[in-house]
N, C-alpha and C positions, 0 to 999 in steps of 0.2 A: 580569339587572338593569338596568332602563334608567337610564343616565347623565344628570346635569342640566347641560345647557349654555347658558351665559349670555353673549349677544355683546355687546361694547362697543365701539362705533365712533367715529370723530371726527377731527378735524384735528390736527396737529401741534402739541404744546404744551398741548394742553387737560388735561395730568393724568392721561390714561386708564391709563397703567401703574402710576403711585404710588397713584390710588385703587383700580384695580382689585386691585391687591395688597392693599391693606388690607382691601378687602370680603372677598377669599378668605380672607384669614386669618382674620377674624371669621366666617365661616361652614364654615371648614374646607375648601375647594374648594382646587383647584390653579389658580394662575392662569398663564397662557400669554401671555405679550407676543410677538405675532406681529412686531410692528415691530423687535424686536431681532433677528428672524431675518434681516430684510432689511438690516437695518443691518450684521450680519455679513457679508453677501454684498457689502455697499457697500463695508465695509472691505477686503475680498478684492479689490475692483475697483479700489480705490486703489494697493493695494500692489502690484499686479499690472500696473497700466495697462492695464485692459480694461473701461473704462467705457460703451465704445460696444455696441450692442446685439449685433452681429455678433461682436464680441471677447466679451461675457460669455457669449453663446449656445454658443460654441465651448467654452468652460472649465467650464461649470456642472457636468456630470458629474463634475469633479474635486473640486467644493466640498461638504464633508460639513460639516452643521450639525447639532448635537445638543444638544437641552436637558436639562440635569440640575437636579434640585430637590433642593439640599443645605441641610438644616435648613429646610425649607421654602421656601426661595427659589430662583428661577430663575437659573440660569447658562448662558450661552449659549456653546458650543465652535464652534471653525472649526478644521476640519482638526485637531483635537486640541488647540488651544490654548485655554484659556479668556480670551475677550477682552471679557468682561462690562464690564469698566473702560474700555474704548477706543473703544468705539461711539456714544458720547453727544456727539461734537463737533459743531458746525455742517457742517464738511464731510461727516462720515460721514453726516450726515442728509440732506444733498443727494444725495450717492451713492445712498444707500437710495431716495430718491424716484424716482431715475434708474432703477436696475435693476429695481425693483419694477412698472415698467411694461413689461418684456420676458417676453413670453409664457414661454419656457423658463424663467425665474426663478420665475414665480408657480406653474408645473406642478410645479417640483423642491421646492416648500415645501408644497403644496397636500396632497398625501399624507400628509406628516408631520403637518401641523395636523389634519386629519379623524381620523387613528389616535389622537392624544392624547386628542382631544374623545371617541371612542368609548370610552375605556376609563378616563376619569376624570371625575368632577364638577368642571367648569371654570368659571372665568371668563377667557375670551379677548377681549383687546382689539387693535385694529388699524384698518385703513381699510376692508374688505371684510367684516367678518366675518359681520354679520347680511344681508348681500347675495350673498355668493359662498360662504366657507368652511362658514358653519353656517346655511342658510336655513332650518332647522326648529328654532332655537334655543328654549328654552322662554322666555327674555325677550331681548328686543333692546333695547339703549339707545344712544341716538345724545348723547354727551357734547362739549358746545363750549364756547367763550368767546370774546369779541372777540379780534381779533387784537392789540389794544392791551394788553389783560390778559394773554394769553398771552406776549407779548414782555415785560411788565413782570416776571412771574413768572420767567421763563427769565434775564433779566438779574440779578435777585436773587439765583438759584441759582447765578450764576456771579462777580459781582462780585468776590467775594474771592480769585478765582483768577488767576493770571498769565497775561496777554494776554487778559482780558475783552473783548470785543467791546462798542462801544457801544449804548445801546438802539436808537438809530435803526438801526444795521445789523442787530441781532436781529429789529427789526419787519419790516424790509425782507426778511430771509431765510426769516420764518415766511409773510409775505405771498406770496413766490416758492413755496414748499413748497406753499402752499394752492392756488395757481394749478396747480401741475404735477400734484398729487394729484387736483383736480378736473377737469382735463381731458385726462387720459390715456386712451387707448383702450380699455386693459383694465382692467376694475374699478375705474371712477373712484371717487374719495370722494364716498359721497352718503348720506342718510339712508333705510334702509330703510323702506318703506311703514308697516309695523307696528311700528316701533320708539318709544320713549318719548324725547322730546326732553329732556335736562337740559343747561340754561344755566348754567355755574357763573360768570359772569362777577361776579356779586356775592356769590359764597357762598364761604366759607372752607373748607378742605380738610376738616376733620371734619363740616362740615355736608353737605358732597357725599357723603362717605363713609356718614352716616348716612342720607341720604335715598335712595341707591341700594340698600342694604343692606334698607331698607324697602321698596323697590319689589320686591327680589328675595323677600322673604318673603310679600308680599302676593300675588305671583304663584303662588307654591308651596303656598301655604295653599288 
């Protein structure tokens, strides 16, 4: 039986994961957050001091990444440890962008991502899902928002937490991340030619979820 694959790409902070999770729940699909997989490797690189390409390439075979769906929610395991709550910091975000440009890291995760997609009806989000991971996806969406709007959303999310960075610092980090992602040699962030562009700068969360859900239902019908 053919599985249904939906690819959602876009820059950091566009809300891909939270929106994809909500849409997947509405449709009864599995949500796969590939960015979390790269973040887990970024966390490993920080913990083990192997952020340089040569260092992470030597250690990649030792890094075990596993996705478990517990109660319909994706949890990310790094070498047996559930690190889902440790991979969302700006430091890990930058490390993820850095290690994701390493060919050995991308190859390490690509087979796992394709295997999950071949076995389940999924909504998979990331940076290169429609262009590299699932080039034949049933529907491709490029979800974006202005850097300022993404920084504002991130600031509102973090402001009640200890050590919350200032808005300007978050905005600068987002712009740096965008540049890294769009200018890396391997699978740079870009919109697939056949992807539907969704700019959520002036849209609320539920409005985006409803819009993307409608796009998917229209495509499948």
